[in-house]
Every structure is written in C-alpha cells, then in structure tokens.
N, CA, C and O of each residue as an XYZ file, in Angstrom:
68
protein
N      -5.761      4.260    -13.304
C      -4.723      3.897    -12.321
C      -5.032      4.602    -10.991
O      -5.195      5.821    -10.938
N      -5.107      3.808     -9.935
C      -5.436      4.404     -8.625
C      -4.173      4.464     -7.765
O      -3.653      3.435     -7.333
N      -3.696      5.668     -7.526
C      -2.477      5.823     -6.725
C      -2.743      5.477     -5.267
O      -1.890      4.914     -4.580
N      -3.950      5.827     -4.803
C      -4.290      5.561     -3.397
C      -4.215      4.072     -3.086
O      -3.763      3.677     -2.011
N      -4.656      3.259     -4.019
C      -4.639      1.802     -3.808
C      -3.201      1.313     -3.661
O      -2.904      0.469     -2.815
N      -2.320      1.848     -4.487
C      -0.908      1.443     -4.424
C      -0.329      1.823     -3.065
O       0.404      1.042     -2.459
N      -0.656      3.014     -2.592
C      -0.143      3.467     -1.300
C      -0.672      2.574     -0.188
O       0.058      2.207      0.732
N      -1.948      2.230     -0.286
C      -2.563      1.368      0.739
C      -1.850      0.020      0.800
O      -1.530     -0.471      1.882
N      -1.608     -0.566     -0.351
C      -0.935     -1.869     -0.391
C       0.494     -1.728      0.134
O       0.988     -2.596      0.854
N       1.143     -0.638     -0.229
C       2.518     -0.415      0.220
C       2.574     -0.337      1.742
O       3.416     -0.976      2.373
N       1.680      0.444      2.321
C       1.647      0.599      3.783
C       1.316     -0.734      4.435
O       1.906     -1.102      5.451
N       0.376     -1.450      3.850
C      -0.021     -2.747      4.413
C       1.168     -3.703      4.404
O       1.412     -4.405      5.385
N       1.900     -3.731      3.307
C       3.052     -4.625      3.189
C       4.145     -4.213      4.180
O       4.768     -5.057      4.824
N       4.359     -2.918      4.285
C       5.388     -2.405      5.187
C       5.032     -2.712      6.638
O       5.901     -3.044      7.444
N       3.751     -2.599      6.957
C       3.293     -2.853      8.331
C       3.447     -4.340      8.663
O       3.794     -4.701      9.787
N       3.187     -5.185      7.682
C       3.254     -6.632      7.934
C       4.707     -7.093      7.996
O       5.034     -8.045      8.704
N       5.576     -6.411      7.251
C       6.984     -6.818      7.194
C       7.612     -6.796      8.587
O       8.793     -7.109      8.737
C-alpha cells in the first residue's frame, strides 16, 4: 500500500475541484 500515491491523488482531486 502506497500512502504517497493516495496523497498525490487526493491533492490532485482537491486542486481540480
């Protein structure tokens, strides 16, 4: 499980929102 990947996707989604 890669926590960094989850954070990256979260930030990307938040930035796009």
